[in-house]
N, C-alpha and C positions, 0 to 999 in steps of 0.2 A: 901768820905763817903763811909764806908762801905754797900755792897748792903744787907749782911746779917747779922743777931745780932750774941752774943755771943754763945746761943743755939745753932745755925743752925751748927756753927763750931765745937761744944762739939759732935754733931752728927756725923758729915762727918769725925772724928777721927774713929768713930765706924764702919764705913764700909770701902771696900774697891770699890773704884770708878771706877776700871779699871774692876772689874769682869762680867761676864756674867753671871746673874741670871736664873733661872726657874722661870718662872711668878709666880707662888704659892709662893715660896721663897721670890721672891722679894717684894709681898703682905705684907707678914710675918713681911718683915725688916722693911718698911713702919710704920706699924701699932705700933711694938714695938720700933720705935726712934720717935714717934709721942711726942711733947712736946707744941704742938698748944692750946688753952683753946676755941676752937671752933671745929665742925665737918667738917675736911677736904675734900676738893675736891680731888678725886685720875683721873689724868691725864696722858694720852698716847701721846707719841711723836712719829713719825713715819718719819725717813729721807730715801725718798726715790731716786733711782737714774733717774728722771724722770726730762727731763727741760722743766722747765713751761713756758718757751719762745715761745715752741712751740704747737699751737693748738689742735693737736691730741694725746697731751701729759697731757692733762688735767684730772683732777679729780674733780668730783661734787657729791656726790650720799649720801645716809640718810641709817642707820640702826636703827633697834628698840633693845634698848640694855633690855631684859628678865627680870632683876631687878630695870629697870629706872635709874632716875638717884638721888634720895633719895631728891628730891625738888619739891615744887611744880611750877608746870609751868604753864605761866599766857599766855593766845591767846587770840590773836586782829585776826579777821576777817574782809576782807573788803569782804561784799557782801548788795543787796540790793533784798526788796521785800521775794521771796520765799530760796532766800539763806540766807538772815538774820535769818529769822524764822529758818530755819534748823540748821544755825550756835547757835542761843538760847538752840535750843532744846538739842542741842549735850554739851553744856557746855560751849562755847566760853566766855571769861572774858568780852570782849569788842568786840563791831561791828564798822564798821566804814560805816555809811551809810548817815551820814548828812555833809554836809561842815564844819559844827562847829569842826566835828572829825579830817577832813582831815586839818584844819586851826591848832589844838590842836598840830598835829604831827610834819606839818611845823614849827611850833614854838618850835621845840625839844624836845617834850614828848615823851617818849619810854618804858614806864614802862610795857613792856610785855616781852617776852622770845623766841617767836614764831607769824608770821605773816603767816596769810592762805589768799588767795583771789579768787573768783571765775573768769572765764576768762574775764566776761565782767568788771568787776572793773580792769584791767590791765592798762587801760590808767589813773583813778586814782590815782594807785598806782606809775606809772611812774613819774608824779609829785611832789612824795615825794622821788627820787632815792635819794638826796643829805642827807637827813637825816637818811632813813632805811639802804643805801647801804653800809656804811661804818660802820655799827654796826651788818652789818651780817644779818640784819631781812627783804632783799627783798624776796617776795616770787617767786617762780622759780619751772618752770613744772618739772624740773631734779631732784631738791628736794620735789618733792610732796607736794609744796606748793601752788600751782595753780589746783584747782580742780571743777570739776562739782557739782551740787548742791547734786545731789545721792550719791557725793562721802566723801561727808563733813562733816558726823559724823565719819565717818572713820579717817579721817585727823584729826580732833580735839583730838579724843580719842589716836591716835597713839603716838601724839605730848605730851599730858600731860603723858601717858606712859612711855617715856623717847625717842622718836624718835629723834635722833639725825643728825645732818648733818655736813659730813664733807666734805673738800674738798684742793686741793694742794694749799700751799701759794708760794708766789716769790719766796722763798728758799728752795724749791721742799720738803718741810716736810709738815705733815698733822698732827692736834693737835684736840683732843677730852676729852671731860671729861665722863669717865666711872660709877661714881659712888662717894659714900661716903667712909671716912676711917671707919664708923660706921657699914659699911656692911660687912656680914660674908667674910673670907676668899673665901669661894666658889661663893657667888653672884659677888664679884668683878670678880675673874677668869671667869665667867661664861658670863659677861660682857665684858669683854677683849677679851675672844675667838671669842663673836659675831662681835665685832668691827674687829681683824685681818680678819675673815672671809671676812666679807664685802668690805673689802680694796684690798685684792687678787681677788674677783669679779669684784672689779672696775679697773681690773688693766686695761691701755689703749693698745688696738692694736698693736699700735705703739710704744711700750713700747720695750727695748731691755736690754739686758745684766742683770746686779743684779737688780732688782726691788725694793726692801727692805733690805736698805743698813745698819740700825742699828733703833732699837727699845727701847723706855724707858720710864720707867712708874714712876711716881712724886707724891707728894701732895700738897699742896699748900704752906705748910713751910717746905717740908722734901725734902731729896736730890733726884737727880734724879739717877735711876738704870736702866741698862742695861740689856736685857731681852733677851732670846733665844727665837726669834719668830716663829722657829720651832717645839717649844717643841710640843710633843704629850699631853700636858695640855690646848692647844689652838685649839686643835677640838671638834666641838661641838658632 
C-alpha cells in the first residue's frame, strides 16, 4: 500500500529533495505546493549527533513560540484548594481535584493538550503514568509543568500562548510543531528561529562533535525540505 497519495508524488516532482534551502525559501515552497483542504501544521525535525542512550546527552526543554501554534490549547491542571482556585482563575480548561476526574483519566480520557500540576499532586499524577506517559502528557519540572501556586497563572498563560516542549527521542531526533501553514512567512520564520535558538541553548555539556546534523521542515501533507540551520534568518 502506498504511503502517500497521487497529489503528494506530483508535488515531489516539483522540488529538489537534495537541495538545502534557506529557511524562508523553504517556507515559501511549502506554501506554494500545499494541496490539502485543511490548514496544515508546519513541523520541524532536528537530527542531532547526540547518543540518546547516555543520561548526560538528553534534551528536554521548552520554548514559547512568539506567534503561537495557531490552535486552541486545552490545559488540564492537577491541583487542590488554593491551587485549583488559581488554575480556574487563570483559565484552565479542566481541574483534577477529585477521584472522579482521576478515574476518568485512568480509563483513557486525554482530551487535553497540556497537563500542569502542583508539587503536592505529583503522587496522584504518578498513578496515571501509564496513560499520560505514552502521550507525552506527564507534568515535569524540567518542562515547567510542575509549578507552585504562585506561578500557576504564568504557566497556563504560556501553555495557551504556544509553549512547546521538545525532547530528544530514541533515534536522536527532535520533532516539534511551529505553527500553521496559514501563518505568514514571517510568523513561521520567527517561530522557527525561536525554536532553533532554544535547541542550541539546550545543548548538553557532554555533547561533542557535530551537535545539529540536519534540520528539515515539512507540513502535514507536504514534503520534507532540508534547511540551512546556520542561516542568518534563524537569528532572533
